[in-house]
ROLO-595999 format. One line per 4 residues: their letters; for each residue x, y, z of N, C-alpha, C. Coordinates in steps of 0.02 Angstrom, whole numbers, padded with zeros to 5 digits, always signed. Layout:
! ROLO-595999
a = X Y Z X Y Z X Y Z ~ ...
! end
This chain:
! ROLO-595999
mqen = -01359 -02374 -00893 -01316 -02445 -00897 -01354 -02505 -00940 ~ -01313 -02524 -00973 -01334 -02586 -01023 -01387 -02626 -00967 ~ -01376 -02655 -00907 -01392 -02697 -00888 -01459 -02672 -00857 ~ -01471 -02623 -00862 -01539 -02557 -00845 -01602 -02595 -00903
rild = -01550 -02614 -00963 -01599 -02640 -01026 -01635 -02698 -01013 ~ -01609 -02738 -00975 -01694 -02781 -00946 -01733 -02770 -00909 ~ -01729 -02715 -00869 -01784 -02711 -00816 -01828 -02664 -00870 ~ -01801 -02617 -00931 -01834 -02577 -00959 -01892 -02652 -01029
layg = -01848 -02687 -01034 -01888 -02721 -01073 -01934 -02772 -01036 ~ -01929 -02781 -00965 -01976 -02808 -00923 -02050 -02762 -00922 ~ -02028 -02688 -00898 -02082 -02669 -00896 -02120 -02642 -00948 ~ -02076 -02651 -01019 -02112 -02618 -01101 -02164 -02692 -01108
msdv = -02137 -02754 -01076 -02176 -02805 -01114 -02248 -02816 -01065 ~ -02233 -02796 -01005 -02309 -02792 -00966 -02332 -02733 -00999 ~ -02318 -02689 -01000 -02356 -02613 -01028 -02420 -02653 -01098 ~ -02354 -02683 -01142 -02380 -02691 -01205 -02412 -02754 -01200
trek = -02424 -02811 -01145 -02473 -02872 -01120 -02535 -02822 -01103 ~ -02542 -02773 -01062 -02602 -02755 -01029 -02610 -02724 -01088 ~ -02592 -02686 -01139 -02630 -02642 -01182 -02666 -02673 -01237 ~ -02632 -02752 -01253 -02663 -02792 -01302 -02719 -02832 -01259
igri = -02703 -02844 -01211 -02777 -02903 -01175 -02823 -02840 -01151 ~ -02817 -02769 -01144 -02859 -02741 -01133 -02912 -02721 -01206 ~ -02868 -02743 -01255 -02916 -02739 -01309 -02954 -02805 -01341 ~ -02924 -02832 -01320 -02967 -02912 -01327 -03010 -02903 -01289
esit = -03015 -02888 -01228 -03070 -02879 -01191 -03126 -02839 -01218 ~ -03112 -02779 -01236 -03146 -02746 -01278 -03179 -02776 -01318 ~ -03139 -02812 -01358 -03178 -02844 -01429 -03232 -02901 -01399 ~ -03198 -02930 -01346 -03261 -02976 -01330 -03310 -02943 -01281
rqte = -03308 -02894 -01255 -03384 -02868 -01229 -03413 -02859 -01291 ~ -03374 -02829 -01353 -03430 -02807 -01399 -03456 -02875 -01436 ~ -03418 -02917 -01444 -03455 -02983 -01471 -03501 -02994 -01403 ~ -03499 -02987 -01353 -03564 -03017 -01306 -03608 -02975 -01319
ilal = -03591 -02921 -01331 -03674 -02866 -01317 -03702 -02892 -01416 ~ -03667 -02914 -01477 -03699 -02928 -01523 -03728 -02993 -01512 ~ -03700 -03045 -01482 -03729 -03094 -01470 -03778 -03100 -01422 ~ -03795 -03052 -01371 -03856 -03037 -01331 -03913 -03000 -01363
nari = -03886 -02958 -01420 -03955 -02938 -01482 -03968 -02988 -01521 ~ -03908 -03028 -01544 -03940 -03071 -01600 -03992 -03135 -01553 ~ -03971 -03137 -01477 -04026 -03182 -01465 -04097 -03161 -01466 ~ -04092 -03099 -01451 -04156 -03053 -01457 -04178 -03039 -01511
eaar = -04155 -03052 -01556 -04183 -03039 -01626 -04208 -03102 -01647 ~ -04176 -03153 -01637 -04197 -03236 -01645 -04238 -03252 -01611 ~ -04267 -03232 -01535 -04321 -03241 -01509 -04384 -03216 -01532 ~ -04369 -03155 -01556 -04429 -03123 -01580 -04453 -03149 -01672
agsa = -04397 -03181 -01696 -04431 -03209 -01756 -04460 -03258 -01742 ~ -04459 -03311 -01699 -04469 -03356 -01676 -04445 -03397 -01702 ~ -04494 -03465 -01714 -04469 -03538 -01742 -04415 -03525 -01807 ~ -04421 -03459 -01847 -04377 -03461 -01898 -04312 -03418 -01870
gaaf = -04296 -03386 -01806 -04243 -03378 -01815 -04210 -03413 -01741 ~ -04237 -03475 -01739 -04223 -03525 -01689 -04152 -03558 -01693 ~ -04121 -03569 -01758 -04052 -03599 -01773 -03994 -03535 -01763 ~ -04035 -03478 -01784 -03971 -03408 -01782 -03974 -03389 -01718
gvva = -04012 -03420 -01654 -04012 -03392 -01598 -03954 -03437 -01580 ~ -03968 -03524 -01585 -03935 -03565 -01567 -03834 -03540 -01589 ~ -03820 -03527 -01629 -03765 -03484 -01663 -03753 -03423 -01609 ~ -03795 -03389 -01586 -03796 -03336 -01575 -03772 -03329 -01489
eqmg = -03796 -03396 -01471 -03790 -03419 -01403 -03738 -03458 -01397 ~ -03700 -03495 -01443 -03612 -03516 -01448 -03574 -03464 -01461 ~ -03591 -03392 -01479 -03544 -03334 -01489 -03543 -03304 -01429 ~ -03589 -03308 -01383 -03581 -03282 -01312 -03547 -03322 -01279
evss = -03547 -03418 -01280 -03505 -03437 -01234 -03420 -03440 -01256 ~ -03431 -03422 -01335 -03348 -03412 -01344 -03318 -03354 -01330 ~ -03365 -03303 -01345 -03331 -03218 -01292 -03315 -03237 -01226 ~ -03392 -03266 -01187 -03336 -03287 -01127 -03296 -03319 -01101
diqr = -03266 -03361 -01156 -03207 -03411 -01134 -03156 -03375 -01158 ~ -03155 -03330 -01215 -03100 -03285 -01228 -03078 -03236 -01173 ~ -03156 -03196 -01145 -03137 -03156 -01081 -03086 -03199 -01041 ~ -03122 -03260 -01021 -03095 -03295 -00960 -03000 -03322 -00977
iars = -03014 -03313 -01023 -02924 -03336 -01044 -02882 -03287 -01036 ~ -02926 -03209 -01063 -02873 -03144 -01068 -02870 -03120 -00994 ~ -02908 -03158 -00949 -02910 -03116 -00878 -02860 -03158 -00842 ~ -02850 -03234 -00866 -02797 -03294 -00825 -02721 -03265 -00864
frde = -02716 -03247 -00925 -02655 -03222 -00959 -02644 -03161 -00930 ~ -02677 -03130 -00918 -02660 -03051 -00893 -02619 -03058 -00832 ~ -02654 -03107 -00789 -02644 -03110 -00709 -02570 -03161 -00718 ~ -02559 -03203 -00751 -02498 -03256 -00763 -02452 -03207 -00784
varq = -02467 -03170 -00832 -02420 -03126 -00854 -02392 -03073 -00794 ~ -02436 -03041 -00780 -02418 -02974 -00721 -02385 -03009 -00664 ~ -02388 -03093 -00645 -02340 -03100 -00606 -02281 -03145 -00606 ~ -02267 -03173 -00694 -02220 -03175 -00695 -02172 -03132 -00707
tael = -02207 -03054 -00739 -02166 -03005 -00753 -02140 -02960 -00684 ~ -02184 -02991 -00629 -02162 -02963 -00560 -02106 -02986 -00539 ~ -02103 -03050 -00560 -02052 -03100 -00527 -01997 -03072 -00566 ~ -02003 -03057 -00630 -01943 -03041 -00682 -01909 -02977 -00658
qeag = -01961 -02932 -00644 -01938 -02868 -00632 -01888 -02864 -00581 ~ -01918 -02913 -00520 -01875 -02904 -00459 -01808 -02972 -00466 ~ -01821 -02995 -00497 -01753 -03044 -00510 -01702 -03005 -00556 ~ -01738 -02951 -00602 -01713 -02902 -00646 -01652 -02859 -00598
tsmv = -01685 -02819 -00560 -01652 -02760 -00510 -01626 -02813 -00450 ~ -01637 -02870 -00445 -01576 -02897 -00392 -01509 -02903 -00444 ~ -01518 -02923 -00502 -01454 -02939 -00555 -01434 -02878 -00554 ~ -01457 -02840 -00565 -01439 -02748 -00579 -01399 -02728 -00536
ddfr = -01441 -02734 -00460 -01414 -02716 -00397 -01332 -02750 -00396 ~ -01325 -02834 -00403 -01278 -02855 -00398 -01215 -02848 -00438 ~ -01231 -02813 -00516 -01191 -02797 -00543 -01159 -02727 -00534 ~ -01197 -02685 -00514 -01190 -02622 -00488 -01134 -02638 -00436
gqrl = -01175 -02676 -00378 -01130 -02663 -00317 -01056 -02677 -00321 ~ -01058 -02753 -00358 -00994 -02782 -00373 -00941 -02713 -00424 ~ -00971 -02695 -00455 -00943 -02638 -00503 -00917 -02584 -00453 ~ -00945 -02569 -00399 -00932 -02504 -00338 -00894 -02527 -00298
tdla = -00885 -02597 -00266 -00857 -02626 -00248 -00778 -02624 -00250 ~ -00759 -02620 -00318 -00711 -02632 -00342 -00686 -02562 -00350 ~ -00732 -02513 -00379 -00710 -02415 -00391 -00700 -02399 -00311 ~ -00742 -02414 -00257 -00726 -02420 -00197 -00651 -02443 -00158
lnav = -00625 -02514 -00187 -00568 -02528 -00155 -00497 -02500 -00232 ~ -00506 -02479 -00264 -00469 -02438 -00322 -00447 -02376 -00296 ~ -00509 -02341 -00256 -00494 -02260 -00224 -00440 -02276 -00171 ~ -00458 -02328 -00119 -00414 -02347 -00060 -00373 -02339 -00076
eiid = -00348 -02400 -00125 -00288 -02402 -00148 -00243 -02366 -00171 ~ -00285 -02323 -00227 -00245 -02260 -00238 -00209 -02219 -00179 ~ -00268 -02210 -00135 -00227 -02162 -00089 -00174 -02187 -00051 ~ -00163 -02239 -00045 -00118 -02299 +00014 -00072 -02276 -00032
rnlf = -00061 -02311 -00097 +00001 -02307 -00140 +00031 -02239 -00121 ~ -00009 -02178 -00157 +00024 -02136 -00115 +00055 -02123 -00049 ~ +00025 -02145 -00006 +00047 -02140 +00050 +00103 -02167 +00073 ~ +00112 -02257 +00034 +00161 -02271 +00038 +00225 -02245 +00029
ersc = +00225 -02189 -00025 +00278 -02152 -00039 +00290 -02103 +00020 ~ +00249 -02080 +00044 +00257 -02031 +00105 +00307 -02091 +00140 ~ +00269 -02147 +00158 +00332 -02181 +00210 +00406 -02190 +00194 ~ +00411 -02203 +00118 +00470 -02176 +00111 +00510 -02121 +00110
dvrw = +00486 -02063 +00085 +00513 -02013 +00108 +00536 -01992 +00161 ~ +00494 -02014 +00230 +00520 -01997 +00292 +00585 -02011 +00324 ~ +00574 -02098 +00281 +00635 -02117 +00325 +00704 -02109 +00283 ~ +00698 -02086 +00218 +00738 -02062 +00168 +00768 -01979 +00206
watd = +00722 -01940 +00201 +00752 -01886 +00244 +00777 -01857 +00307 ~ +00753 -01918 +00344 +00778 -01914 +00404 +00874 -01946 +00423 ~ +00889 -01981 +00350 +00982 -01981 +00359 +01015 -01931 +00318 ~ +00958 -01880 +00287 +00993 -01807 +00277 +01046 -01782 +00316
savv = +01111 -01756 +00280 +01144 -01741 +00325 +01150 -01676 +00358 ~ +01118 -01640 +00334 +01102 -01570 +00376 +01029 -01591 +00422 ~ +00976 -01635 +00420 +00934 -01642 +00463 +00956 -01700 +00527 ~ +01013 -01732 +00503 +01064 -01758 +00561 +01092 -01729 +00601
eaas = +01132 -01690 +00574 +01193 -01638 +00603 +01124 -01575 +00651 ~ +01087 -01559 +00601 +01039 -01508 +00659 +01016 -01549 +00721 ~ +00995 -01611 +00724 +00960 -01634 +00779 +01023 -01665 +00832 ~ +01062 -01676 +00811 +01146 -01678 +00849 +01163 -01611 +00885
apdd = +01153 -01569 +00855 +01161 -01487 +00894 +01098 -01469 +00894 ~ +01076 -01467 +00926 +00995 -01420 +00915 +01017 -01353 +00950 ~ +01075 -01340 +00989 +01063 -01252 +01001 +01114 -01217 +00959 ~ +01154 -01266 +00896 +01169 -01236 +00833 +01126 -01193 +00789
aarq = +01136 -01138 +00795 +01097 -01081 +00751 +01121 -01089 +00670 ~ +01181 -01111 +00655 +01181 -01112 +00590 +01173 -01176 +00576 ~ +01191 -01233 +00604 +01139 -01302 +00577 +01062 -01300 +00570 ~ +01040 -01272 +00616 +00969 -01277 +00612 +00941 -01229 +00531
ahas = +00967 -01170 +00537 +00968 -01153 +00478 +00984 -01179 +00403 ~ +01049 -01205 +00413 +01055 -01255 +00350 +01006 -01317 +00346 ~ +00973 -01359 +00383 +00923 -01386 +00381 +00866 -01369 +00360 ~ +00848 -01300 +00389 +00785 -01259 +00371 +00783 -01284 +00302
drla = +00860 -01235 +00260 +00856 -01228 +00179 +00852 -01299 +00149 ~ +00877 -01347 +00210 +00885 -01423 +00170 +00804 -01442 +00142 ~ +00768 -01442 +00197 +00703 -01432 +00189 +00647 -01397 +00147 ~ +00668 -01347 +00140 +00646 -01288 +00088 +00649 -01301 +00023
tilr = +00718 -01356 +00019 +00739 -01371 -00056 +00679 -01425 -00092 ~ +00677 -01458 -00037 +00642 -01548 -00031 +00563 -01497 -00048 ~ +00549 -01453 -00016 +00467 -01449 -00008 +00458 -01420 -00094 ~ +00515 -01383 -00118 +00500 -01347 -00200 +00489 -01396 -00227
sytv = +00517 -01468 -00226 +00527 -01516 -00261 +00462 -01595 -00258 ~ +00444 -01574 -00192 +00389 -01618 -00159 +00326 -01571 -00147 ~ +00284 -01568 -00189 +00203 -01513 -00186 +00166 -01528 -00140 ~ +00173 -01580 -00136 +00106 -01626 -00084 +00113 -01616 -00010
yldl = +00178 -01584 +00010 +00182 -01577 +00093 +00165 -01493 +00108 ~ +00150 -01477 +00158 +00152 -01416 +00190 +00201 -01383 +00228 ~ +00227 -01441 +00253 +00285 -01419 +00295 +00331 -01485 +00310 ~ +00386 -01483 +00343 +00429 -01543 +00366 +00461 -01484 +00431
wvad = +00461 -01540 +00489 +00499 -01522 +00543 +00546 -01569 +00580 ~ +00611 -01536 +00591 +00663 -01567 +00647 +00645 -01544 +00703 ~ +00644 -01606 +00750 +00606 -01566 +00830 +00678 -01626 +00874 ~ +00696 -01573 +00901 +00757 -01600 +00953 +00710 -01680 +00989
rdgr = +00788 -01693 +01045 +00722 -01761 +01073 +00669 -01720 +01134 ~ +00685 -01670 +01141 +00643 -01656 +01200 +00564 -01616 +01174 ~ +00568 -01627 +01115 +00503 -01610 +01070 +00517 -01543 +01045 ~ +00553 -01502 +01045 +00559 -01441 +01029 +00581 -01435 +00936
viat = +00516 -01385 +00904 +00560 -01397 +00860 +00580 -01350 +00832 ~ +00655 -01364 +00799 +00702 -01320 +00782 +00728 -01314 +00726 ~ +00699 -01337 +00645 +00697 -01319 +00591 +00613 -01348 +00548 ~ +00615 -01284 +00494 +00557 -01314 +00471 +00574 -01273 +00394
grpd = +00540 -01303 +00360 +00548 -01308 +00272 +00493 -01230 +00253 ~ +00473 -01209 +00293 +00437 -01157 +00275 +00386 -01108 +00331 ~ +00460 -01074 +00377 +00467 -01052 +00413 +00419 -00974 +00403 ~ +00428 -00936 +00358 +00411 -00868 +00335 +00311 -00889 +00334
rype = +00301 -00940 +00313 +00228 -00976 +00282 +00202 -01004 +00364 ~ +00253 -01019 +00391 +00213 -01063 +00462 +00246 -01031 +00527 ~ +00259 -00969 +00540 +00285 -00930 +00604 +00292 -00984 +00663 ~ +00240 -01000 +00671 +00203 -01024 +00745 +00259 -01092 +00752
aiga = +00271 -01112 +00676 +00285 -01204 +00700 +00362 -01209 +00727 ~ +00406 -01140 +00730 +00461 -01124 +00739 +00454 -01123 +00817 ~ +00503 -01168 +00860 +00496 -01157 +00921 +00440 -01212 +00967 ~ +00381 -01234 +00916 +00338 -01266 +00967 +00346 -01332 +01007
dvss = +00308 -01357 +01045 +00328 -01401 +01071 +00283 -01459 +01057 ~ +00305 -01493 +01035 +00250 -01552 +00997 +00287 -01631 +01051 ~ +00288 -01621 +01103 +00343 -01665 +01153 +00263 -01716 +01175 ~ +00229 -01679 +01173 +00161 -01717 +01188 +00113 -01755 +01134
ddwf = +00148 -01724 +01103 +00096 -01746 +01019 +00122 -01831 +00995 ~ +00075 -01861 +00990 +00062 -01923 +00991 +00110 -01958 +00951 ~ +00107 -01927 +00874 +00168 -01943 +00820 +00244 -01947 +00846 ~ +00249 -01880 +00886 +00319 -01863 +00913 +00330 -01931 +00970
qral = +00308 -01950 +01006 +00317 -01996 +01058 +00308 -02060 +01014 ~ +00265 -02076 +00969 +00293 -02126 +00946 +00345 -02154 +00900 ~ +00354 -02083 +00858 +00417 -02075 +00821 +00481 -02087 +00858 ~ +00485 -02070 +00925 +00538 -02073 +00974 +00546 -02164 +00984
rtas = +00488 -02194 +00976 +00504 -02265 +01016 +00500 -02320 +00960 ~ +00531 -02279 +00891 +00540 -02313 +00830 +00594 -02371 +00847 ~ +00600 -02414 +00832 +00657 -02472 +00826 +00729 -02474 +00805 ~ +00703 -02435 +00742 +00768 -02441 +00689 +00751 -02375 +00639
gddf = +00811 -02368 +00595 +00794 -02333 +00549 +00738 -02345 +00485 ~ +00739 -02409 +00494 +00693 -02429 +00433 +00610 -02419 +00485 ~ +00594 -02397 +00531 +00528 -02388 +00548 +00524 -02313 +00540 ~ +00456 -02321 +00547 +00401 -02247 +00530 +00329 -02242 +00584
ivad = +00306 -02199 +00585 +00248 -02196 +00607 +00190 -02150 +00573 ~ +00127 -02157 +00565 +00077 -02126 +00531 +00016 -02104 +00572 ~ -00004 -02050 +00575 -00066 -02050 +00606 -00126 -02023 +00558 ~ -00170 -02036 +00604 -00227 -02035 +00559 -00233 -01957 +00544
iern = -00279 -01945 +00494 -00290 -01855 +00482 -00310 -01832 +00530 ~ -00279 -01764 +00538 -00299 -01718 +00599 -00273 -01644 +00580 ~ -00304 -01606 +00615 -00281 -01541 +00612 -00236 -01512 +00650 ~ -00197 -01486 +00616 -00128 -01450 +00648 -00140 -01370 +00638
psle = -00145 -01375 +00727 -00135 -01284 +00724 -00067 -01236 +00710 ~ -00034 -01266 +00709 +00047 -01220 +00671 +00060 -01229 +00609 ~ +00004 -01262 +00573 -00019 -01245 +00499 -00077 -01237 +00472 ~ -00107 -01184 +00524 -00145 -01141 +00501 -00224 -01190 +00486
daav = -00211 -01226 +00556 -00287 -01271 +00549 -00288 -01337 +00498 ~ -00227 -01345 +00457 -00249 -01379 +00377 -00262 -01445 +00414 ~ -00290 -01495 +00378 -00308 -01564 +00369 -00240 -01572 +00353 ~ -00193 -01631 +00383 -00151 -01660 +00369 -00128 -01725 +00393
atya = -00096 -01779 +00344 -00084 -01858 +00354 +00001 -01847 +00371 ~ +00000 -01849 +00454 +00073 -01875 +00479 +00115 -01918 +00469 ~ +00193 -01904 +00452 +00226 -01956 +00449 +00284 -01929 +00497 ~ +00309 -01987 +00538 +00371 -01965 +00556 +00414 -02047 +00592
tair = +00484 -02019 +00589 +00517 -02055 +00618 +00593 -02036 +00656 ~ +00606 -02074 +00675 +00653 -02041 +00733 +00737 -02032 +00683 ~ +00773 -01975 +00729 +00834 -01954 +00689 +00884 -01993 +00725 ~ +00925 -02019 +00681 +00990 -02074 +00726 +01067 -02020 +00699
eggr = +01097 -02037 +00760 +01177 -02014 +00745 +01193 -02034 +00700 ~ +01239 -02007 +00664 +01263 -02020 +00601 +01214 -02040 +00540 ~ +01154 -02044 +00554 +01100 -02076 +00495 +01091 -02139 +00478 ~ +01144 -02180 +00542 +01127 -02251 +00541 +01055 -02286 +00570
edga = +01043 -02342 +00529 +01021 -02384 +00542 +00973 -02399 +00631 ~ +01055 -02389 +00656 +01054 -02417 +00731 +01079 -02383 +00759 ~ +01077 -02313 +00749 +01107 -02245 +00777 +01054 -02215 +00852 ~ +01079 -02195 +00892 +01054 -02162 +00940 +01004 -02108 +00930
vtgv = +00948 -02113 +00947 +00897 -02060 +00939 +00924 -01997 +00958 ~ +00921 -01945 +00903 +00947 -01881 +00930 +00886 -01825 +00928 ~ +00829 -01851 +00883 +00772 -01796 +00894 +00716 -01832 +00826 ~ +00677 -01795 +00791 +00623 -01845 +00768 +00623 -01781 +00691
lgif = +00613 -01817 +00658 +00577 -01785 +00573 +00492 -01801 +00566 ~ +00460 -01750 +00560 +00396 -01740 +00551 +00365 -01716 +00480 ~ +00332 -01752 +00433 +00322 -01733 +00375 +00232 -01734 +00376 ~ +00213 -01666 +00328 +00155 -01647 +00352 +00112 -01677 +00272
fdwa = +00079 -01704 +00268 +00051 -01719 +00191 -00005 -01676 +00176 ~ -00012 -01629 +00147 -00057 -01601 +00111 -00141 -01641 +00119 ~ -00182 -01660 +00140 -00221 -01702 +00130 -00282 -01684 +00082 ~ -00302 -01624 +00098 -00364 -01608 +00081 -00371 -01596 -00014
pqsr = -00295 -01570 -00038 -00322 -01563 -00127 -00302 -01658 -00140 ~ -00272 -01687 -00087 -00226 -01750 -00142 -00289 -01801 -00131 ~ -00330 -01791 -00077 -00374 -01844 -00061 -00445 -01818 -00101 ~ -00445 -01763 -00114 -00510 -01736 -00152 -00492 -01772 -00226
dvvq = -00435 -01752 -00260 -00418 -01777 -00320 -00446 -01858 -00339 ~ -00431 -01899 -00279 -00445 -01960 -00267 -00531 -01976 -00270 ~ -00564 -01954 -00235 -00624 -01972 -00199 -00671 -01935 -00294 ~ -00640 -01884 -00338 -00696 -01846 -00369 -00662 -01873 -00432
gvgl = -00616 -01915 -00435 -00567 -01945 -00483 -00604 -02033 -00503 ~ -00659 -02049 -00455 -00661 -02123 -00458 -00687 -02134 -00540 ~ -00673 -02187 -00578 -00726 -02221 -00642 -00803 -02203 -00651 ~ -00820 -02155 -00629 -00880 -02168 -00631 -00911 -02148 -00704
seee = -00982 -02185 -00707 -01000 -02169 -00779 -01053 -02114 -00758 ~ -01088 -02073 -00807 -01089 -02026 -00813 -01167 -02027 -00767 ~ -01204 -02050 -00771 -01260 -02087 -00723 -01253 -02111 -00673 ~ -01197 -02127 -00644 -01171 -02167 -00565 -01150 -02087 -00555
rerc = -01115 -02033 -00583 -01086 -01980 -00547 -01149 -01941 -00537 ~ -01189 -01932 -00564 -01260 -01907 -00528 -01308 -01933 -00465 ~ -01289 -02001 -00453 -01312 -02033 -00402 -01260 -02045 -00343 ~ -01214 -02043 -00371 -01135 -02073 -00303 -01107 -02022 -00278
rvml = -01121 -02034 -00195 -01044 -01997 -00162 -00996 -02056 -00149 ~ -00931 -02032 -00156 -00884 -02073 -00137 -00850 -02029 -00078 ~ -00839 -02092 -00040 -00774 -02066 +00025 -00727 -02107 +00037 ~ -00692 -02079 +00082 -00642 -02129 +00119 -00683 -02116 +00192
vdar = -00652 -02159 +00213 -00668 -02154 +00299 -00611 -02197 +00339 ~ -00609 -02172 +00401 -00549 -02214 +00427 -00597 -02270 +00467 ~ -00549 -02285 +00509 -00557 -02357 +00559 -00614 -02357 +00568 ~ -00618 -02283 +00604 -00692 -02295 +00638 -00727 -02269 +00606
hgii = -00745 -02257 +00559 -00795 -02246 +00514 -00792 -02167 +00503 ~ -00748 -02121 +00535 -00754 -02041 +00521 -00764 -02037 +00444 ~ -00764 -01995 +00414 -00766 -01965 +00358 -00718 -01920 +00358 ~ -00656 -01932 +00304 -00604 -01895 +00292 -00586 -01876 +00211
adsl = -00641 -01878 +00186 -00653 -01860 +00115 -00723 -01891 +00090 ~ -00744 -01830 +00056 -00812 -01845 +00013 -00818 -01806 -00035 ~ -00838 -01830 -00107 -00839 -01809 -00166 -00889 -01750 -00151 ~ -00941 -01748 -00132 -01010 -01715 -00125 -00993 -01660 -00065
geaa = -00955 -01650 -00019 -00943 -01615 +00026 -01001 -01616 +00074 ~ -01013 -01657 +00090 -01111 -01673 +00112 -01068 -01674 +00194 ~ -01027 -01694 +00228 -01010 -01709 +00275 -01010 -01674 +00314 ~ -01033 -01649 +00380 -01012 -01624 +00441 -00929 -01645 +00480
lget = -00906 -01599 +00508 -00843 -01591 +00514 -00842 -01647 +00608 ~ -00819 -01710 +00599 -00826 -01760 +00641 -00871 -01818 +00625 ~ -00922 -01803 +00575 -00974 -01846 +00549 -00949 -01927 +00545 ~ -00994 -01968 +00549 -00961 -02050 +00544 -01010 -02089 +00495
fpls = -00995 -02108 +00456 -01030 -02129 +00408 -01060 -02211 +00453 ~ -01129 -02208 +00427 -01151 -02288 +00452 -01154 -02352 +00431 ~ -01070 -02353 +00415 -01042 -02416 +00368 -01044 -02485 +00406 ~ -01059 -02542 +00399 -01084 -02598 +00432 -01041 -02643 +00383
pegr = -00980 -02664 +00405 -00936 -02714 +00364 -00959 -02782 +00391 ~ -00978 -02772 +00458 -00970 -02841 +00499 -00911 -02913 +00473 ~ -00841 -02881 +00484 -00794 -02925 +00464 -00797 -02947 +00387 ~ -00825 -02895 +00345 -00812 -02925 +00271 -00754 -02863 +00252
ergf = -00713 -02889 +00224 -00656 -02838 +00198 -00687 -02781 +00131 ~ -00743 -02826 +00101 -00771 -02784 +00053 -00833 -02805 +00031 ~ -00874 -02763 +00000 -00939 -02781 -00011 -00974 -02737 -00020 ~ -01049 -02748 -00025 -01099 -02697 -00028 -01181 -02712 +00020
drde = -01205 -02655 +00025 -01269 -02660 +00074 -01315 -02619 +00029 ~ -01390 -02644 +00028 -01437 -02605 +00002 -01500 -02605 +00020 ~ -01539 -02549 +00012 -01612 -02548 +00028 -01656 -02493 -00026 ~ -01721 -02495 -00010 -01753 -02466 -00061 -01721 -02381 -00077
rrlv = -01676 -02361 -00040 -01670 -02288 -00053 -01603 -02301 -00080 ~ -01540 -02346 -00061 -01497 -02339 -00086 -01465 -02397 -00096 ~ -01382 -02396 -00105 -01338 -02447 -00105 -01273 -02458 -00085 ~ -01245 -02459 -00055 -01180 -02454 -00020 -01130 -02490 -00023
afae = -01060 -02488 -00076 -01016 -02534 -00081 -00953 -02510 -00050 ~ -00920 -02557 -00002 -00848 -02529 +00027 -00793 -02582 +00014 ~ -00733 -02558 +00037 -00703 -02596 +00026 -00633 -02580 +00083 ~ -00609 -02636 +00118 -00565 -02578 +00160 -00477 -02605 +00131
tpgy = -00435 -02555 +00162 -00382 -02559 +00132 -00323 -02616 +00123 ~ -00294 -02628 +00108 -00242 -02702 +00096 -00189 -02671 +00101 ~ -00178 -02614 +00101 -00110 -02586 +00125 -00076 -02604 +00049 ~ +00010 -02560 +00055 +00038 -02586 -00009 +00108 -02578 +00007
etye = +00130 -02631 -00007 +00212 -02643 +00014 +00201 -02662 +00067 ~ +00264 -02613 +00116 +00280 -02598 +00176 +00209 -02556 +00220 ~ +00185 -02541 +00183 +00136 -02469 +00204 +00070 -02536 +00222 ~ +00064 -02544 +00291 +00008 -02574 +00309 -00085 -02553 +00304
glgw = -00066 -02499 +00300 -00128 -02431 +00300 -00158 -02437 +00362 ~ -00208 -02378 +00390 -00226 -02384 +00452 -00295 -02415 +00465 ~ -00330 -02466 +00412 -00410 -02484 +00422 -00439 -02440 +00395 ~ -00418 -02391 +00344 -00465 -02357 +00302 -00516 -02377 +00254
ygvi = -00569 -02382 +00231 -00616 -02393 +00187 -00623 -02347 +00147 ~ -00619 -02384 +00076 -00647 -02335 +00019 -00733 -02344 +00015 ~ -00768 -02304 +00014 -00872 -02310 +00003 -00886 -02275 -00040 ~ -00950 -02302 -00080 -00969 -02247 -00127 -01047 -02286 -00127
eyrr = -01082 -02232 -00110 -01171 -02232 -00084 -01189 -02211 -00153 ~ -01223 -02276 -00178 -01261 -02249 -00221 -01343 -02241 -00220 ~ -01370 -02170 -00234 -01445 -02153 -00218 -01489 -02169 -00272 ~ -01519 -02215 -00257 -01582 -02238 -00309 -01606 -02172 -00337
daap = -01611 -02130 -00310 -01658 -02048 -00329 -01595 -01995 -00344 ~ -01581 -01965 -00403 -01527 -01947 -00418 -01515 -01868 -00350 ~ -01433 -01895 -00326 -01429 -01831 -00308 -01378 -01784 -00344 ~ -01364 -01706 -00306 -01354 -01665 -00335 -01278 -01656 -00369
qaep = -01238 -01663 -00394 -01173 -01670 -00425 -01110 -01616 -00364 ~ -01073 -01614 -00357 -01029 -01569 -00319 -00997 -01532 -00373 ~ -00979 -01479 -00347 -00953 -01448 -00396 -00872 -01456 -00410 ~ -00850 -01448 -00462 -00774 -01478 -00462 -00726 -01445 -00448
trep = -00716 -01391 -00400 -00677 -01364 -00368 -00699 -01360 -00293 ~ -00739 -01392 -00272 -00750 -01416 -00183 -00718 -01453 -00167 ~ -00676 -01438 -00105 -00632 -01457 -00059 -00657 -01518 -00001 ~ -00683 -01571 -00012 -00687 -01645 +00018 -00696 -01610 +00103
vlaa = -00747 -01618 +00137 -00752 -01623 +00212 -00714 -01654 +00248 ~ -00670 -01650 +00275 -00625 -01680 +00332 -00640 -01689 +00407 ~ -00645 -01762 +00414 -00677 -01775 +00503 -00633 -01772 +00544 ~ -00622 -01736 +00599 -00570 -01746 +00652 -00560 -01829 +00658
p = -00510 -01846 +00678 -00510 -01906 +00706 -00530 -01923 +00764
! end
């Protein structure tokens, strides 16, 4: 990075100064030896060498003065170079910290914009006539089959979902978009699931709920972001609740693309770990795949929406989700950990580890 050039120059200046002062001190030592030898020879010459002895004495004093000045200069340069290096390191950290904070914000904004679209999808599809009819007649096999066909058609166009479910008011799943792939979903009882209960309580057709990342046993234990809303009579905004539509966002590949697609430099990519963490600081996406399931990251925002912290080993930049339009977000953070000692890069095809909520 260009800002590292400041530190390189500081270290280079210190090295050159030490080398040059070392040469000066070497020359002055030789001069002192020559002056000493000259005084000895002047003493041997007696009165004839008296004048030369005075010159030799002065040479010795000048040499000593030069050596004292060189030592003082070396000490002063060393002190100021140390201050320059400290200031340069702080400046580089400030620059890097701000840059990584911006990238962390960008990462969480990208995922939020993506998830905002999911909130639009669930509210729209809950008004689909096939979905509305299936929920209004939960024991009508023909309507259930028609709703399943309709959900399957949607899934062929929207590849970011694992499945879409229609549940009746009692929490029994009566239609899904992929019954062949996820046979356990049909007939599943979701009445006690938080997403179902919250969706039943939505005030109008304009409302929706979203759950933190969790694994769904009926979807082969895949990690999903669940969006849901109530299905209402006639598909009306104020219609009576007849069921719930739940849609399951395929979290792993989407989040992997986000955390591995952050615009890092080559040097940063060798040292950085990009993460998304939930409101409780549980890691839900990790570009290096280092997190164990359920691991939390030691993030300390301390009331800050964004910022960075540093120590001798690393710098950690973070940014809390600002939400996007009508999607307020779930208090997630984008986090980038910069390691001062280079860490191994992730394999490009490796999926991020997902933490249970």
